[in-house]
Each structure stands twice: as C-alpha cells, then as structure tokens.
N, C-alpha and C positions, 0 to 999 in steps of 0.2 A: 661291969660293962653297962656302958652309956643305954638309955632306952628313950631318947626324947625326939621329938617331935618338930619337924620345920616343913612349911607349907611354901612352894616358891614358885615362879611363874610357869611350870612344867606339870606339878603337882604337890603332892606332899611325898615325907619320908622319913619314916621314924626310924631312927638306929637303932638296930639292934634286933629288930622285928624279922623274923624270916619269910620271904615272900614268895611263890610260887606261880608258875602257869604251864599250861599243854598244849602245843602248835599242832594244827593239823598240817599232816605230810600232803605234798603235791598229788596230783592235781587238786586244785582249790573245790571245795565242795564233796570232795570223797568221804570225807565223816570217818577217815582212818588218822590217829593219833601218830607224829611222825617224832617227835620228840619232847622233852621236858628240863625244863628249868627251874632253879631256887636260886635265890641269892638275897645276901643283905648287908648293907649297909653299915657301916661303925665311923663313928667321927673320928678315931685313930687307928694307923694299920695295924699296931699291936694288938689291937684289943681283935680282928679280924686273924690274926694266925694263934690267937688264944683259943679264939670260936674253933677254927680250923682243926686246930690241933685236940680236939675232944673226940674227934670222932675216928673211926680205921680208916685206916690208908687207903682200905680196897673201894672206900666209896669215891674216893677221889675227888676229897673236896677241895679246891683252890682258891689260897687267901693271895690277893693283890692289894693293887692301889685304885682309887676310881679320883680322875683329877674333875669337879664338877665345881659350877658356881650354883650353887644350894644358898649361899647367904651374901649375895651380890658381890662376891671377889671368888676367882678362882683357889681353890682348894685340895689339898689331896687327904682321902677320907679312903678307911679300909672297905672291903670288898669284897667278898667271900661269895663262890659262884660251885655249881652244881647244875650239871646236864647229864642228859641219858639220851641217847638215841633208840627211839623203836623200830623205824626203817626197817622194812625189810628186803631181802636180796637172796639171790641164789645159796649161799649158805646157810642160813638160819632159816630157811624155807617158809618164808611170809611172817616169822616169829621172833624178835630177838628176846631169846630168853634172858639171857646176860642181863641186860638193860632192865628189865622188869622187878630182878632178881635186886638190880643194885637201888632203883626205884623203890622198893618194899621197905631194903635197908635202911635206907634214909629218912623215909618216913618212922621207922620203928623205932631208929637212934634218936631222934628227935623227941618221940613220945616219951622213950624213956629217961630222957633229960627233961621233962617236961614243959617242953617247947610247942606250942600250937603255931603250925604255920598256915600264913593270911593267902588264902587265893586272890589272887589278881588277875582278873580277866577283861583289859580291857584292849587287848590286840586285837587286830583285824582276823587275825588267823587263829585265836584262841578255840579249843575244843574242850568239852567234860571228856573225861575218861575216870577208869576204875582202874585199880590193879588187880 
C-alpha cells in the first residue's frame, strides 16, 4: 500500500496514514466527548478496500471513494473511515458502552497490525479523551 505525502493548499495528506480525532458534544464547552472519527486516504480505491478487509466487520470500517483536488486536478482516491458515537441518551443512561467498546477494539486492532494512528487536533471542537 502506498505511503507517500502530498502537500496541497489545504494541508498535507499522507496516503496510508491512519488519522483520528475526537469531538466535543453540544453544548460547546461541555467538556464531554460526543464522537470520534478515524480516517485513511489511499491513492487507489482497491487499497482502501484491502485495508478495511483486514479488520473485523464488527468495527464497521467503511471503505469508499473520496473525490479531491490534491494534485491540481480532481481525482478519485480510496478512503476508509471509522466513526463512533459516545453521546448519552435515555437508553444508555449517559454512557454509550457499545461505542466505547468499538473504539477500544479499533485501537487494539491497529496495534495488532503495528499501525500507529496519528492524532489530528485541528478542528474547532476537538477534545482530549481517554478510553
């Protein structure tokens, strides 16, 4: 799988690098983690499908395409994302244990494959969190 870097007008993309961030739940300033997202961009769509196939289906990694203008022209790239909702509701009594379990399993599955995810914290509502 490719693992090269492109710098473009919006930032840098390292193909094959797992990036992740956690986001604050509303209301702003609550200090509560609402959800977490991880993503990987590949040069080719078949690379994204091969990457997602390495993980258990229970993690629900989604391999799709991303149309982007990274290199001066619109192209289709491979894209994998993983999303977990931590928001509380009346059913889970304030804690989404299933979401927390999926997130822990995702990080364990990455470690098992010697993949170190990169924390990206450049969004306005990014928040620190521990599982």
